[in-house]
PLY file of the C-alpha trace (Angstrom):
ply
format ascii 1.0
element vertex 76
property float x
property float y
property float z
element edge 75
property int vertex1
property int vertex2
end_header
-11.78 6.75 25.41
-11.38 4.87 22.15
-8.73 2.19 21.89
-6.00 3.51 19.59
-4.38 1.14 17.12
-1.38 3.04 15.76
0.03 0.37 13.43
-3.33 -0.13 11.77
-3.87 3.61 11.37
-0.39 4.10 9.88
-0.93 1.16 7.50
-4.20 2.66 6.30
-2.69 6.12 5.78
0.34 4.73 3.92
-1.94 2.61 1.73
-3.98 5.65 0.76
-0.92 7.82 0.10
0.67 5.00 -1.87
-2.25 4.94 -4.29
-1.59 8.50 -5.38
2.03 9.39 -4.77
4.62 6.82 -3.74
3.85 3.22 -4.71
6.58 1.79 -2.46
4.58 2.93 0.55
2.24 0.08 -0.36
4.90 -2.42 0.67
5.28 -0.72 4.04
1.48 -0.61 4.41
1.30 -4.37 3.82
3.95 -5.06 6.46
2.53 -2.68 9.07
-1.00 -3.88 8.39
0.03 -7.49 8.93
1.88 -6.64 12.16
-1.02 -4.50 13.35
-3.47 -7.26 12.52
-1.45 -9.77 14.54
-0.63 -7.56 17.56
-3.68 -5.34 17.84
-6.32 -7.86 16.87
-8.21 -8.06 13.63
-9.70 -4.73 12.67
-10.86 -3.00 9.55
-8.08 -0.42 9.37
-5.32 -3.04 9.32
-7.11 -5.09 6.68
-7.78 -1.96 4.60
-4.09 -1.02 4.84
-3.09 -4.48 3.62
-5.58 -4.40 0.74
-4.58 -0.89 -0.35
-0.91 -1.85 -0.17
-1.53 -4.87 -2.38
-3.45 -2.72 -4.85
-0.55 -0.22 -4.90
2.03 -2.88 -5.71
-0.11 -4.75 -8.26
-1.04 -1.56 -10.13
2.58 -0.51 -10.42
3.67 -3.89 -11.75
0.82 -3.86 -14.28
1.48 -0.29 -15.44
5.28 -0.26 -15.28
5.88 -2.39 -18.41
3.69 -0.08 -20.50
5.55 2.98 -19.27
8.90 1.37 -20.05
7.71 0.36 -23.52
6.51 3.90 -24.23
9.80 5.36 -23.02
11.70 2.87 -25.15
9.64 3.68 -28.23
10.09 7.42 -27.73
13.88 6.98 -27.72
13.83 5.60 -31.28
0 1
1 2
2 3
3 4
4 5
5 6
6 7
7 8
8 9
9 10
10 11
11 12
12 13
13 14
14 15
15 16
16 17
17 18
18 19
19 20
20 21
21 22
22 23
23 24
24 25
25 26
26 27
27 28
28 29
29 30
30 31
31 32
32 33
33 34
34 35
35 36
36 37
37 38
38 39
39 40
40 41
41 42
42 43
43 44
44 45
45 46
46 47
47 48
48 49
49 50
50 51
51 52
52 53
53 54
54 55
55 56
56 57
57 58
58 59
59 60
60 61
61 62
62 63
63 64
64 65
65 66
66 67
67 68
68 69
69 70
70 71
71 72
72 73
73 74
74 75
């Protein structure tokens, strides 16, 4: 039977969902991925969850100013 790593799996799933729907799930994916990496041993799913979480957060902070500027300009 395969060794299950629930924190790593959850981090990966939240990182993927965060890319498309809720960006704040990226923060949770980073935290769970780091905990899973420490407790369950280094594995690809935990690292992928951390990376996807970082991409979620960085993309939002790069795109958010442009959205706010466009909303501000449309109010004029």
